[in-house]
PQR file with spaces between the fields and no chain letter, atoms N, CA, C, O and H, PARSE charges and radii, in Angstrom:
ATOM       1  N    ALA     1       0.891   -1.144    0.170 -0.4000 1.5000
ATOM       2  CA   ALA     1      -0.238   -0.293   -0.073 -0.0000 2.0000
ATOM       3  C    ALA     1       0.987    1.404    0.103  0.5500 1.7000
ATOM       4  O    ALA     1       2.191    1.377    0.358 -0.5500 1.4000
ATOM       5  N    PHE     2       0.197    2.552   -0.120 -0.4000 1.5000
ATOM       6  CA   PHE     2       0.954    3.370   -0.737 -0.0000 2.0000
ATOM       7  C    PHE     2       1.509    3.733    0.716  0.5500 1.7000
ATOM       8  O    PHE     2       2.727    3.886    0.804 -0.5500 1.4000
ATOM       9  H    PHE     2      -0.781    2.574   -0.327  0.4000 1.0000
ATOM      10  N    TRP     3       0.465    3.938    2.254 -0.4000 1.5000
ATOM      11  CA   TRP     3       0.686    4.605    3.057 -0.0000 2.0000
ATOM      12  C    TRP     3       1.163    4.259    3.423  0.5500 1.7000
ATOM      13  O    TRP     3       1.677    5.170    4.073 -0.5500 1.4000
ATOM      14  H    TRP     3      -0.525    3.813    2.183  0.4000 1.0000
ATOM      15  N    LYS     4       2.176    2.426    3.986 -0.4000 1.5000
ATOM      16  CA   LYS     4       3.441    2.381    4.174 -0.0000 2.0000
ATOM      17  C    LYS     4       4.803    2.561    3.165  0.5500 1.7000
ATOM      18  O    LYS     4       6.011    2.549    3.403 -0.5500 1.4000
ATOM      19  H    LYS     4       1.759    1.686    3.458  0.4000 1.0000
ATOM      20  N    ARG     5       4.448    2.638    2.610 -0.4000 1.5000
ATOM      21  CA   ARG     5       6.090    3.267    1.461 -0.0000 2.0000
ATOM      22  C    ARG     5       5.946    4.910    1.532  0.5500 1.7000
ATOM      23  O    ARG     5       6.479    5.776    0.838 -0.5500 1.4000
ATOM      24  H    ARG     5       3.466    2.647    2.417  0.4000 1.0000
ATOM      25  N    TRP     6       5.249    4.986    2.364 -0.4000 1.5000
ATOM      26  CA   TRP     6       5.446    6.689    2.587 -0.0000 2.0000
ATOM      27  C    TRP     6       5.653    7.262    3.667  0.5500 1.7000
ATOM      28  O    TRP     6       6.209    8.350    3.818 -0.5500 1.4000
ATOM      29  H    TRP     6       4.816    4.283    2.928  0.4000 1.0000
ATOM      30  N    THR     7       5.101    6.375    4.696 -0.4000 1.5000
ATOM      31  CA   THR     7       4.922    6.453    6.285 -0.0000 2.0000
ATOM      32  C    THR     7       6.464    5.962    6.656  0.5500 1.7000
ATOM      33  O    THR     7       7.031    6.424    7.646 -0.5500 1.4000
ATOM      34  H    THR     7       4.649    5.491    4.573  0.4000 1.0000
ATOM      35  N    GLY     8       7.200    4.833    5.646 -0.4000 1.5000
ATOM      36  CA   GLY     8       8.409    3.883    6.637 -0.0000 2.0000
ATOM      37  C    GLY     8       7.425    3.248    7.175  0.5500 1.7000
ATOM      38  O    GLY     8       7.627    3.289    8.388 -0.5500 1.4000
ATOM      39  H    GLY     8       6.739    4.457    4.842  0.4000 1.0000
ATOM      40  N    TYR     9       6.439    2.662    6.949 -0.4000 1.5000
ATOM      41  CA   TYR     9       5.633    1.477    8.371 -0.0000 2.0000
ATOM      42  C    TYR     9       6.933    0.051    8.074  0.5500 1.7000
ATOM      43  O    TYR     9       7.479   -0.262    9.132 -0.5500 1.4000
ATOM      44  H    TYR     9       6.275    2.629    5.963  0.4000 1.0000
ATOM      45  N    HIS    10       7.266   -0.498    7.241 -0.4000 1.5000
ATOM      46  CA   HIS    10       7.885   -1.384    7.073 -0.0000 2.0000
ATOM      47  C    HIS    10       9.189   -0.988    7.688  0.5500 1.7000
ATOM      48  O    HIS    10       9.708   -2.013    8.132 -0.5500 1.4000
ATOM      49  H    HIS    10       6.822   -0.244    6.382  0.4000 1.0000
ATOM      50  N    THR    11       9.907    0.008    7.896 -0.4000 1.5000
ATOM      51  CA   THR    11      11.138   -0.389    8.234 -0.0000 2.0000
ATOM      52  C    THR    11      11.148   -0.176    9.983  0.5500 1.7000
ATOM      53  O    THR    11      11.852   -0.675   10.861 -0.5500 1.4000
ATOM      54  H    THR    11       9.486    0.840    7.536  0.4000 1.0000
ATOM      55  N    ARG    12       9.697    1.084   10.020 -0.4000 1.5000
ATOM      56  CA   ARG    12       9.566    1.063   11.653 -0.0000 2.0000
ATOM      57  C    ARG    12       9.306   -0.362   12.295  0.5500 1.7000
ATOM      58  O    ARG    12       9.906   -0.507   13.360 -0.5500 1.4000
ATOM      59  H    ARG    12       9.125    1.489    9.306  0.4000 1.0000
ATOM      60  N    SER    13       8.445   -1.594   11.833 -0.4000 1.5000
ATOM      61  CA   SER    13       7.734   -2.478   11.533 -0.0000 2.0000
ATOM      62  C    SER    13       9.084   -4.073   12.408  0.5500 1.7000
ATOM      63  O    SER    13       9.085   -4.866   13.350 -0.5500 1.4000
ATOM      64  H    SER    13       7.957   -1.477   10.968  0.4000 1.0000
ATOM      65  N    ARG    14      10.059   -3.608   11.119 -0.4000 1.5000
ATOM      66  CA   ARG    14      11.264   -4.183   10.852 -0.0000 2.0000
ATOM      67  C    ARG    14      12.003   -4.144   12.692  0.5500 1.7000
ATOM      68  O    ARG    14      12.313   -4.930   13.588 -0.5500 1.4000
ATOM      69  H    ARG    14      10.058   -2.964   10.354  0.4000 1.0000
ATOM      70  N    ALA    15      11.977   -2.665   12.401 -0.4000 1.5000
ATOM      71  CA   ALA    15      12.796   -1.922   14.028 -0.0000 2.0000
ATOM      72  C    ALA    15      12.043   -2.189   15.127  0.5500 1.7000
ATOM      73  O    ALA    15      12.459   -1.918   16.253 -0.5500 1.4000
ATOM      74  H    ALA    15      11.725   -2.027   11.673  0.4000 1.0000
ATOM      75  N    GLU    16      11.321   -2.531   14.994 -0.4000 1.5000
ATOM      76  CA   GLU    16      10.235   -3.019   16.524 -0.0000 2.0000
ATOM      77  C    GLU    16      10.289   -4.746   16.264  0.5500 1.7000
ATOM      78  O    GLU    16       9.984   -5.323   17.307 -0.5500 1.4000
ATOM      79  H    GLU    16      10.983   -2.752   14.079  0.4000 1.0000
ATOM      80  N    ALA    17      10.482   -5.337   15.560 -0.4000 1.5000
ATOM      81  CA   ALA    17      11.120   -6.124   15.863 -0.0000 2.0000
ATOM      82  C    ALA    17      11.813   -6.863   16.439  0.5500 1.7000
ATOM      83  O    ALA    17      11.486   -7.766   17.209 -0.5500 1.4000
ATOM      84  H    ALA    17      10.730   -4.868   14.712  0.4000 1.0000
ATOM      85  N    ARG    18      12.786   -6.549   16.123 -0.4000 1.5000
ATOM      86  CA   ARG    18      14.296   -6.976   16.268 -0.0000 2.0000
ATOM      87  C    ARG    18      14.341   -6.436   16.940  0.5500 1.7000
ATOM      88  O    ARG    18      15.511   -6.599   17.287 -0.5500 1.4000
ATOM      89  H    ARG    18      13.051   -5.815   15.498  0.4000 1.0000
ATOM      90  N    MET    19      13.712   -5.364   17.939 -0.4000 1.5000
ATOM      91  CA   MET    19      14.154   -4.513   19.525 -0.0000 2.0000
ATOM      92  C    MET    19      13.470   -5.940   20.560  0.5500 1.7000
ATOM      93  O    MET    19      14.002   -6.451   21.546 -0.5500 1.4000
ATOM      94  H    MET    19      12.762   -5.232   17.657  0.4000 1.0000
ATOM      95  N    ARG    20      12.435   -6.222   20.051 -0.4000 1.5000
ATOM      96  CA   ARG    20      11.110   -7.916   20.999 -0.0000 2.0000
ATOM      97  C    ARG    20      12.169   -8.857   21.125  0.5500 1.7000
ATOM      98  O    ARG    20      12.484   -9.460   22.151 -0.5500 1.4000
ATOM      99  H    ARG    20      12.003   -5.808   19.250  0.4000 1.0000
ATOM     100  N    CYS    21      12.864   -8.961   19.630 -0.4000 1.5000
ATOM     101  CA   CYS    21      13.421  -10.253   19.806 -0.0000 2.0000
ATOM     102  C    CYS    21      15.007   -9.435   20.811  0.5500 1.7000
ATOM     103  O    CYS    21      15.494  -10.122   21.709 -0.5500 1.4000
ATOM     104  H    CYS    21      12.608   -8.471   18.796  0.4000 1.0000
ATOM     105  N    LEU    22      15.447   -8.428   20.598 -0.4000 1.5000
ATOM     106  CA   LEU    22      16.815   -7.770   21.978 -0.0000 2.0000
ATOM     107  C    LEU    22      16.490   -8.288   22.932  0.5500 1.7000
ATOM     108  O    LEU    22      17.326   -8.944   23.553 -0.5500 1.4000
ATOM     109  H    LEU    22      15.051   -7.870   19.868  0.4000 1.0000
ATOM     110  N    LYS    23      15.075   -8.180   23.428 -0.4000 1.5000
ATOM     111  CA   LYS    23      14.983   -7.822   24.503 -0.0000 2.0000
ATOM     112  C    LYS    23      14.540   -9.313   25.419  0.5500 1.7000
ATOM     113  O    LYS    23      14.706   -9.658   26.589 -0.5500 1.4000
ATOM     114  H    LYS    23      14.396   -7.647   22.924  0.4000 1.0000
ATOM     115  N    ALA    24      13.940   -9.914   24.284 -0.4000 1.5000
ATOM     116  CA   ALA    24      13.724  -11.223   24.669 -0.0000 2.0000
ATOM     117  C    ALA    24      15.143  -12.395   25.720  0.5500 1.7000
ATOM     118  O    ALA    24      15.135  -13.441   26.369 -0.5500 1.4000
ATOM     119  H    ALA    24      13.804   -9.633   23.334  0.4000 1.0000
ATOM     120  N    PHE    25      16.090  -11.402   25.318 -0.4000 1.5000
ATOM     121  CA   PHE    25      17.719  -11.529   26.570 -0.0000 2.0000
ATOM     122  C    PHE    25      16.857  -11.665   27.824  0.5500 1.7000
ATOM     123  O    PHE    25      17.059  -12.437   28.761 -0.5500 1.4000
ATOM     124  H    PHE    25      16.097  -10.552   24.792  0.4000 1.0000
ATOM     125  N    GLY    26      16.225  -11.107   27.735 -0.4000 1.5000
ATOM     126  CA   GLY    26      16.307   -9.857   29.204 -0.0000 2.0000
ATOM     127  C    GLY    26      15.742   -8.269   28.657  0.5500 1.7000
ATOM     128  O    GLY    26      15.604   -7.727   27.560 -0.5500 1.4000
ATOM     129  H    GLY    26      16.061  -10.480   26.974  0.4000 1.0000
ATOM     130  N    GLU    27      15.496   -7.860   30.199 -0.4000 1.5000
ATOM     131  CA   GLU    27      14.897   -6.572   29.213 -0.0000 2.0000
ATOM     132  C    GLU    27      15.527   -5.187   30.352  0.5500 1.7000
ATOM     133  O    GLU    27      15.177   -4.014   30.480 -0.5500 1.4000
ATOM     134  H    GLU    27      15.608   -8.300   31.090  0.4000 1.0000
ATOM     135  N    ARG    28      16.678   -6.099   31.082 -0.4000 1.5000
ATOM     136  CA   ARG    28      18.196   -4.824   31.782 -0.0000 2.0000
ATOM     137  C    ARG    28      19.020   -5.830   31.298  0.5500 1.7000
ATOM     138  O    ARG    28      19.074   -7.039   31.073 -0.5500 1.4000
ATOM     139  H    ARG    28      16.963   -7.052   30.978  0.4000 1.0000
ATOM     140  N    ILE    29      19.742   -4.615   31.228 -0.4000 1.5000
ATOM     141  CA   ILE    29      21.664   -4.592   30.996 -0.0000 2.0000
ATOM     142  C    ILE    29      22.376   -5.132   32.556  0.5500 1.7000
ATOM     143  O    ILE    29      22.426   -4.574   33.652 -0.5500 1.4000
ATOM     144  H    ILE    29      19.699   -3.633   31.411  0.4000 1.0000
ATOM     145  N    ALA    30      22.811   -6.285   32.138 -0.4000 1.5000
ATOM     146  CA   ALA    30      23.067   -6.091   33.893 -0.0000 2.0000
ATOM     147  C    ALA    30      24.537   -5.454   33.884  0.5500 1.7000
ATOM     148  O    ALA    30      24.647   -4.300   34.299 -0.5500 1.4000
ATOM     149  H    ALA    30      22.771   -6.738   31.247  0.4000 1.0000
ATOM     150  N    ALA    31      25.410   -5.981   33.540 -0.4000 1.5000
ATOM     151  CA   ALA    31      26.808   -4.472   33.475 -0.0000 2.0000
ATOM     152  C    ALA    31      26.202   -3.060   33.751  0.5500 1.7000
ATOM     153  O    ALA    31      25.221   -2.722   33.089 -0.5500 1.4000
ATOM     154  H    ALA    31      25.321   -6.918   33.203  0.4000 1.0000
ATOM     155  N    ARG    32      26.737   -2.190   34.712 -0.4000 1.5000
ATOM     156  CA   ARG    32      26.986   -0.985   35.126 -0.0000 2.0000
ATOM     157  C    ARG    32      27.960   -0.129   34.455  0.5500 1.7000
ATOM     158  O    ARG    32      27.670    0.988   34.028 -0.5500 1.4000
ATOM     159  H    ARG    32      27.534   -2.465   35.250  0.4000 1.0000
ATOM     160  N    ASP    33      29.409   -0.796   34.342 -0.4000 1.5000
ATOM     161  CA   ASP    33      29.981    0.312   33.159 -0.0000 2.0000
ATOM     162  C    ASP    33      29.871   -0.061   31.513  0.5500 1.7000
ATOM     163  O    ASP    33      29.759   -1.095   30.854 -0.5500 1.4000
ATOM     164  H    ASP    33      29.644   -1.704   34.689  0.4000 1.0000
ATOM     165  N    PRO    34      30.007    1.916   31.135 -0.5600 1.5000
ATOM     166  CA   PRO    34      29.903    2.325   30.293  0.2800 2.0000
ATOM     167  C    PRO    34      30.261    1.005   29.280  0.5500 1.7000
ATOM     168  O    PRO    34      29.391    0.255   28.836 -0.5500 1.4000
ATOM     169  N    ASP    35      31.343    0.905   29.074 -0.4000 1.5000
ATOM     170  CA   ASP    35      32.111   -0.183   28.401 -0.0000 2.0000
ATOM     171  C    ASP    35      31.795   -1.790   27.771  0.5500 1.7000
ATOM     172  O    ASP    35      31.751   -2.411   26.709 -0.5500 1.4000
ATOM     173  H    ASP    35      32.050    1.514   29.435  0.4000 1.0000
ATOM     174  N    SER    36      31.561   -2.007   29.689 -0.4000 1.5000
ATOM     175  CA   SER    36      30.504   -3.817   30.109 -0.0000 2.0000
ATOM     176  C    SER    36      29.436   -3.353   28.844  0.5500 1.7000
ATOM     177  O    SER    36      29.692   -3.953   27.801 -0.5500 1.4000
ATOM     178  H    SER    36      31.597   -1.503   30.552  0.4000 1.0000
ATOM     179  N    GLN    37      28.382   -2.471   28.758 -0.4000 1.5000
ATOM     180  CA   GLN    37      27.086   -2.171   28.545 -0.0000 2.0000
ATOM     181  C    GLN    37      27.547   -2.792   27.415  0.5500 1.7000
ATOM     182  O    GLN    37      27.227   -3.977   27.317 -0.5500 1.4000
ATOM     183  H    GLN    37      28.174   -1.984   29.606  0.4000 1.0000
ATOM     184  N    THR    38      28.133   -2.379   26.637 -0.4000 1.5000
ATOM     185  CA   THR    38      28.413   -1.932   24.755 -0.0000 2.0000
ATOM     186  C    THR    38      28.634   -3.095   24.706  0.5500 1.7000
ATOM     187  O    THR    38      27.923   -3.790   23.980 -0.5500 1.4000
ATOM     188  H    THR    38      28.393   -1.416   26.717  0.4000 1.0000
ATOM     189  N    ALA    39      30.040   -3.871   25.712 -0.4000 1.5000
ATOM     190  CA   ALA    39      29.974   -5.330   24.874 -0.0000 2.0000
ATOM     191  C    ALA    39      28.906   -6.433   25.682  0.5500 1.7000
ATOM     192  O    ALA    39      28.901   -7.605   25.303 -0.5500 1.4000
ATOM     193  H    ALA    39      30.618   -3.307   26.301  0.4000 1.0000
ATOM     194  N    GLU    40      28.538   -6.254   26.143 -0.4000 1.5000
ATOM     195  CA   GLU    40      26.674   -7.085   26.627 -0.0000 2.0000
ATOM     196  C    GLU    40      25.574   -7.048   25.428  0.5500 1.7000
ATOM     197  O    GLU    40      24.899   -8.005   25.050 -0.5500 1.4000
ATOM     198  H    GLU    40      28.542   -5.302   26.450  0.4000 1.0000
ATOM     199  N    ILE    41      25.550   -5.663   24.895 -0.4000 1.5000
ATOM     200  CA   ILE    41      24.726   -5.535   24.429 -0.0000 2.0000
ATOM     201  C    ILE    41      25.327   -6.611   22.479  0.5500 1.7000
ATOM     202  O    ILE    41      24.741   -7.508   21.873 -0.5500 1.4000
ATOM     203  H    ILE    41      26.099   -4.885   25.201  0.4000 1.0000
ATOM     204  N    HIS    42      26.843   -5.778   22.128 -0.4000 1.5000
ATOM     205  CA   HIS    42      27.460   -6.937   21.112 -0.0000 2.0000
ATOM     206  C    HIS    42      26.754   -8.063   21.208  0.5500 1.7000
ATOM     207  O    HIS    42      25.841   -8.500   20.507 -0.5500 1.4000
ATOM     208  H    HIS    42      27.319   -5.049   22.620  0.4000 1.0000
ATOM     209  N    ILE    43      27.405   -8.580   22.378 -0.4000 1.5000
ATOM     210  CA   ILE    43      27.113  -10.416   22.253 -0.0000 2.0000
ATOM     211  C    ILE    43      25.320  -10.222   21.951  0.5500 1.7000
ATOM     212  O    ILE    43      24.816  -10.687   20.928 -0.5500 1.4000
ATOM     213  H    ILE    43      28.146   -8.226   22.947  0.4000 1.0000
ATOM     214  N    ARG    44      24.716   -9.673   22.723 -0.4000 1.5000
ATOM     215  CA   ARG    44      22.939   -9.875   22.692 -0.0000 2.0000
ATOM     216  C    ARG    44      23.431  -10.015   20.864  0.5500 1.7000
ATOM     217  O    ARG    44      23.423  -11.188   20.490 -0.5500 1.4000
ATOM     218  H    ARG    44      25.126   -9.295   23.554  0.4000 1.0000
ATOM     219  N    VAL    45      23.729   -9.251   20.049 -0.4000 1.5000
ATOM     220  CA   VAL    45      23.282   -9.011   19.745 -0.0000 2.0000
ATOM     221  C    VAL    45      23.854  -10.144   17.851  0.5500 1.7000
ATOM     222  O    VAL    45      23.339  -10.452   16.776 -0.5500 1.4000
ATOM     223  H    VAL    45      23.736   -8.298   20.353  0.4000 1.0000
ATOM     224  N    ALA    46      25.384  -10.345   18.711 -0.4000 1.5000
ATOM     225  CA   ALA    46      26.218  -11.416   17.855 -0.0000 2.0000
ATOM     226  C    ALA    46      24.882  -12.514   17.996  0.5500 1.7000
ATOM     227  O    ALA    46      24.019  -12.815   17.171 -0.5500 1.4000
ATOM     228  H    ALA    46      25.802  -10.096   19.585  0.4000 1.0000
ATOM     229  N    LEU    47      25.047  -12.844   19.021 -0.4000 1.5000
ATOM     230  CA   LEU    47      24.025  -14.046   19.289 -0.0000 2.0000
ATOM     231  C    LEU    47      22.380  -14.092   18.119  0.5500 1.7000
ATOM     232  O    LEU    47      22.081  -14.923   17.262 -0.5500 1.4000
ATOM     233  H    LEU    47      25.748  -12.599   19.691  0.4000 1.0000
ATOM     234  N    ILE    48      21.803  -13.134   18.473 -0.4000 1.5000
ATOM     235  CA   ILE    48      20.448  -12.856   17.624 -0.0000 2.0000
ATOM     236  C    ILE    48      20.812  -13.392   15.642  0.5500 1.7000
ATOM     237  O    ILE    48      20.388  -14.284   14.907 -0.5500 1.4000
ATOM     238  H    ILE    48      22.046  -12.459   19.170  0.4000 1.0000
ATOM     239  N    ASN    49      21.758  -12.293   15.499 -0.4000 1.5000
ATOM     240  CA   ASN    49      22.567  -12.578   13.936 -0.0000 2.0000
ATOM     241  C    ASN    49      22.606  -14.428   14.306  0.5500 1.7000
ATOM     242  O    ASN    49      21.628  -14.995   13.819 -0.5500 1.4000
ATOM     243  H    ASN    49      22.102  -11.568   16.096  0.4000 1.0000
ATOM     244  N    ARG    50      23.198  -14.999   14.773 -0.4000 1.5000
ATOM     245  CA   ARG    50      23.269  -16.478   14.491 -0.0000 2.0000
ATOM     246  C    ARG    50      22.200  -16.888   14.959  0.5500 1.7000
ATOM     247  O    ARG    50      22.159  -18.040   14.529 -0.5500 1.4000
ATOM     248  H    ARG    50      23.992  -14.538   15.169  0.4000 1.0000
ATOM     249  N    PHE    51      21.451  -16.754   15.453 -0.4000 1.5000
ATOM     250  CA   PHE    51      20.416  -17.856   16.031 -0.0000 2.0000
ATOM     251  C    PHE    51      19.404  -17.262   14.277  0.5500 1.7000
ATOM     252  O    PHE    51      18.375  -17.918   14.115 -0.5500 1.4000
ATOM     253  H    PHE    51      21.485  -15.818   15.803  0.4000 1.0000
ATOM     254  N    ASN    52      19.607  -16.460   13.444 -0.4000 1.5000
ATOM     255  CA   ASN    52      18.999  -16.157   12.118 -0.0000 2.0000
ATOM     256  C    ASN    52      19.739  -17.002   11.401  0.5500 1.7000
ATOM     257  O    ASN    52      19.108  -17.907   10.853 -0.5500 1.4000
ATOM     258  H    ASN    52      20.443  -15.927   13.575  0.4000 1.0000
ATOM     259  N    ALA    53      20.688  -16.977   11.272 -0.4000 1.5000
ATOM     260  CA   ALA    53      21.409  -17.859   10.540 -0.0000 2.0000
ATOM     261  C    ALA    53      21.180  -19.319   10.736  0.5500 1.7000
ATOM     262  O    ALA    53      21.697  -20.099    9.936 -0.5500 1.4000
ATOM     263  H    ALA    53      21.200  -16.242   11.717  0.4000 1.0000
ATOM     264  N    LEU    54      20.512  -19.728   11.645 -0.4000 1.5000
ATOM     265  CA   LEU    54      21.146  -20.802   11.921 -0.0000 2.0000
ATOM     266  C    LEU    54      19.197  -21.373   10.947  0.5500 1.7000
ATOM     267  O    LEU    54      18.620  -22.276   10.341 -0.5500 1.4000
ATOM     268  H    LEU    54      20.091  -19.094   12.294  0.4000 1.0000
ATOM     269  N    GLY    55      19.079  -20.196   11.414 -0.4000 1.5000
ATOM     270  CA   GLY    55      16.856  -20.061   11.193 -0.0000 2.0000
ATOM     271  C    GLY    55      16.669  -20.096    9.868  0.5500 1.7000
ATOM     272  O    GLY    55      15.539  -20.416    9.498 -0.5500 1.4000
ATOM     273  H    GLY    55      19.548  -19.463   11.906  0.4000 1.0000
ATOM     274  N    THR    56      17.695  -19.787    8.830 -0.4000 1.5000
ATOM     275  CA   THR    56      17.692  -19.032    7.089 -0.0000 2.0000
ATOM     276  C    THR    56      17.776  -20.186    6.868  0.5500 1.7000
ATOM     277  O    THR    56      18.468  -21.118    7.277 -0.5500 1.4000
ATOM     278  H    THR    56      18.612  -19.527    9.130  0.4000 1.0000
ATOM     279  N    ALA    57      16.856  -20.020    6.045 -0.4000 1.5000
ATOM     280  CA   ALA    57      17.256  -21.698    4.557 -0.0000 2.0000
ATOM     281  C    ALA    57      17.955  -20.954    3.646  0.5500 1.7000
ATOM     282  O    ALA    57      17.824  -19.770    3.335 -0.5500 1.4000
ATOM     283  H    ALA    57      16.294  -19.263    5.712  0.4000 1.0000
ATOM     284  N    GLU    58      18.907  -22.006    3.159 -0.4000 1.5000
ATOM     285  CA   GLU    58      19.499  -21.848    2.016 -0.0000 2.0000
ATOM     286  C    GLU    58      19.140  -22.530    0.616  0.5500 1.7000
ATOM     287  O    GLU    58      19.696  -23.586    0.314 -0.5500 1.4000
ATOM     288  H    GLU    58      19.014  -22.967    3.411  0.4000 1.0000
ATOM     289  N    ILE    59      18.470  -22.098   -0.002 -0.4000 1.5000
ATOM     290  CA   ILE    59      18.280  -21.984   -1.863 -0.0000 2.0000
ATOM     291  C    ILE    59      19.146  -22.289   -2.254  0.5500 1.7000
ATOM     292  O    ILE    59      20.189  -21.674   -2.031 -0.5500 1.4000
ATOM     293  H    ILE    59      18.018  -21.241    0.243  0.4000 1.0000
ATOM     294  N    VAL    60      19.083  -23.574   -3.148 -0.4000 1.5000
ATOM     295  CA   VAL    60      19.781  -23.766   -4.174 -0.0000 2.0000
ATOM     296  C    VAL    60      19.130  -24.129   -5.302  0.5500 1.7000
ATOM     297  O    VAL    60      18.117  -24.829   -5.304 -0.5500 1.4000
ATOM     298  H    VAL    60      18.235  -24.073   -3.329  0.4000 1.0000
ATOM     299  N    ARG    61      19.718  -23.640   -6.364 -0.4000 1.5000
ATOM     300  CA   ARG    61      18.934  -23.419   -7.973 -0.0000 2.0000
ATOM     301  C    ARG    61      19.142  -25.104   -8.045  0.5500 1.7000
ATOM     302  O    ARG    61      20.098  -25.735   -7.594 -0.5500 1.4000
ATOM     303  H    ARG    61      20.540  -23.072   -6.362  0.4000 1.0000
ATOM     304  N    VAL    62      18.005  -25.612   -8.717 -0.4000 1.5000
ATOM     305  CA   VAL    62      18.314  -27.195   -9.376 -0.0000 2.0000
ATOM     306  C    VAL    62      18.442  -26.449  -10.630  0.5500 1.7000
ATOM     307  O    VAL    62      18.195  -25.248  -10.742 -0.5500 1.4000
ATOM     308  H    VAL    62      17.228  -25.100   -9.083  0.4000 1.0000
ATOM     309  N    ALA    63      18.886  -27.316  -11.675 -0.4000 1.5000
ATOM     310  CA   ALA    63      19.025  -27.099  -12.770 -0.0000 2.0000
ATOM     311  C    ALA    63      19.091  -26.013  -13.708  0.5500 1.7000
ATOM     312  O    ALA    63      19.269  -26.240  -14.904 -0.5500 1.4000
ATOM     313  H    ALA    63      19.086  -28.291  -11.583  0.4000 1.0000
């Protein structure tokens, strides 16, 4: 639909879905130090990316 492209609906929806996945690992950040917080977020994102890679089908062209 035109309004979805015009408002950026899909982009926002995808961002909200990713944040929900990120929060699935816990609502709060356990680390107190800013550098440790950054590392914790990086680890969470790496885990999400790994889970997505495991769940993504590999499409192979036949013939």
